[in-house]
N, C-alpha and C positions, 0 to 999 in steps of 0.2 A: 721204670716202666714195667709193670707186671704183665706177664704173658698168660693167656688163658690156657689152663691145662685140661686135658692132655694136648700136647703138641705133636701133630702128625706131619712129618716132613719127608718129602720125596726127592731124592737126588737122582736126576736122570742121567748124570755123567755125560758121556759123548754119544747120546742117542736122541732121536726125535728132532728132525729138521722142521722148518716152518711149514712145509707142505704136509708132512705126516701128522703133525700135531693137531690139525683140524679134526681129523677122524677120531683121534685119541680123545680130544676134549668133548666131542659130540657124545661119545660113549660114556666118558667119566661124569660129565655134568648131568646126563640123564639118570645115572645110577646114584649120584650123591647129591641129595637135597641140602640146601643151605642149613647150617646149624649154628647156634650161638653159644654152644657149650664147649667149644674146643678151638684150637688154632691149627689150620691146615696151610701148609707151605709147599710150594713147588719150586724146585731149582732146575729149570731147563738150561740147556747150553746157551751161552751169551747171544748167539745169532738167532735163537728162537724166542728170546725173552719178549721182544716187541709183539710178536704174534700172540703169545700166551696172554700178555697184558690186555691186548685188544679184545681177545675172546672172553676175558674175565671181567669186562667192564660192568656187566650186570650181576657179578658175583663177588662183591667185596668181602665175603666171608673167606675167600681163598686168597692168600698172600703169595707174593713171588720173591725170589731171591736169585743171586748168582752164585756160581760154584767156587769162585776165586777172584781175588783182585791183586794188583801189584802193590808193593810197599810204597812206591812213589806216586805222587799226584798226577804227573804228566812227564813227557819227555821221550827220549829216543829208546823206547822199549818195544820194538816191533813184535806184534802178536799179542801184546798184553792189554788188559783193561784195568783202569784205576777205580778207586772207590768213588771219585768224583764223577766218572763216566757212568758207573753202575747206578748211583743215586739219580743222576739225570735221566737214565733210561727207565727209572721207575722201580728199581729193586728196593725191597724193604729189609732183606736179610742177606747175609753173605756167609757162606761156608768158609771157615778158616782152619788151616792145618789138617785137612782131611788126610787120612793115611796114605792115599794115593799121591797127594801133593808132597807128603813127607818122604815116602819110600820110592816113588817113581821119579819125582822131580827134585828130590833132595832138599825140600824146604826145611829150614831149621826152626827151633823153638823161638829164637829171637826174631826171625822173619814173621812168624805167626803173631808175635807180640806187636810188631810194627803194623801188620795188617789189621789187627783188632783195633788199634788206635786210630788208623785211617778210617775204618768203617764207622766207628763211633763219631769221629769228627764230622762225617758227612751224614749223620742222622740215621744211620742204618743199624741193624742189630747183628753183631758177630755171633755165629754159631761155631764155637770153638770145639774142634774135635780132638779127642785124646784117646790113646789106646796102645796096648803093648803087642809085640810080635809073639809067636809061639815060643821062640827061643827065650825071650825075656820072661814069659810066663813060666816056662819049665825051670828057669833058674830062680824063681821066686821073686822076680824084680817088678811084678805088676804094679804094686803100690808106688814104688820109687819112680818108675817111668811115668806113670799117669800123673802123679803129683808134680813132677818136674815140668811136664808139658803144660799142665794147668797153671801153675804159679808163674812160669815164665810167660805163657801166652797172655795172661791178664796183667802182667807187671807194669805195663805202660798206661793203665786205666786208673782213674780215681775210683773211690768207693761207690759213688753214685752210678758211674758207668758200668762197673762190675755187676751191680744189682740188675742192670738191664740186659745182660748177655744171656745166651742159652749155651749150655754145655752138652756135648754129645760124647758118650763113651762108646767107642767102636773098637773092640778087640780085633786087631789086624788078622788074627788067625780065623776069625769068624766071618770075614767079609768076602762074599762071593764064593765061599768054599763049601757051603751047605752045612758047615758046622755052626751051631748057634750056642752062645753062652746060655746056660740054664737060667731061669728067673732068679735062682739063688746066687749064681755067679754074678749076674748083673747087679743084684742088690748089694752084694758084698763090696763091689767097686764103687757103686753109686753112693753108698754110705761114707766111704773114704773121701769121695769128691765133695759130698755135702759138708762133711766136717771141716775140710780145708776151706770151703767157701765161707762157712760160719766164722772160721778163724780170721778170714780176710775182711769180711764186711759185717759181721754180727748177724742178728736175727733176720735182716733183710735177705740173707742168703736162702731162707726157706722158700722164697718166692721164685728163685732161679730154677727154671726147668732143666732137669738132667735127663737127656734122651738116651735110649739104648739103640745102637746100630750094629748090624752084623747078621746077615741072613734072616732078617725079619720077613715073615710071610703072613698071608691071610689066616693061616692055620695056627701059628704060634703067637700072634700079636696079642690076643686077649690075656694069655698067661703072662706075657712079658709086662703088659700094662698093669696087671694086678700085683706085680711084685713091688716090694717095699722100695721107695725112693726112685721108682721108674716113672717119670712124668710124661713120657711120650716116646716116640721112636723116630729114627732116621733110617729111611728105607731106600735100598738101591734097586736091585733087579725086580723085586715084586711090584714096584711102582710103575714099571714100564707097561704093564698090562692094566688097562683102565678098570676092568671088572675087579681084579685083585686089589688095586689101589683104592677103589671105592669101598670094598669090604673093610680094608684096613682103616680108612678114614671114618668109617661108621662104627668101629669097634668100641 
């Protein structure tokens, strides 16, 4: 399944409850007219997903996803949500291996692989996040770290499934820090990711969107989207303001 580029994805993290989201969507939908030349995805908190879906009934141009799923289908995992539940709730996309899942919650590359497989099994699209810490970058390990996360994360998918994923490069040192990789920094790593994807699945890899994430704003988004091999952005803080998010989605 090819995804229309550019892909503009907003990760709300643990923000925006079902009540607050109504005013947010009023403002965003008024500022962002439907477009057929891009993919816009919102990742609200799980408890807000139903409200967002309900509000977007008349706007099929905007897709929704969840920020995480468990590796298992069901069972005694209090507080977790499965891919089965996410699909049933109407999610089309799932963030997998976001740096906060890796570094705050200790998620491993193998767990990311299991999650990608479950997401695909239930007909959704994994957005596999990869990226290095500042220490790894300073030690010259960026390529090694990113490729290990990428290859392991996709290791349980067949070629056809890999062609349907989205990859997001999120340098950990640029998330929420105000530091942004330059467009050249982003392109350098995106080219490495693209080459690895081509190695995995051949020319079909050209259609896999590779997003940049890490302190993306309405001010720097155009320069990032213009960079070589940057097919879209995964936005955190800047998507919480409806005006700023509308500007980014219209870039």
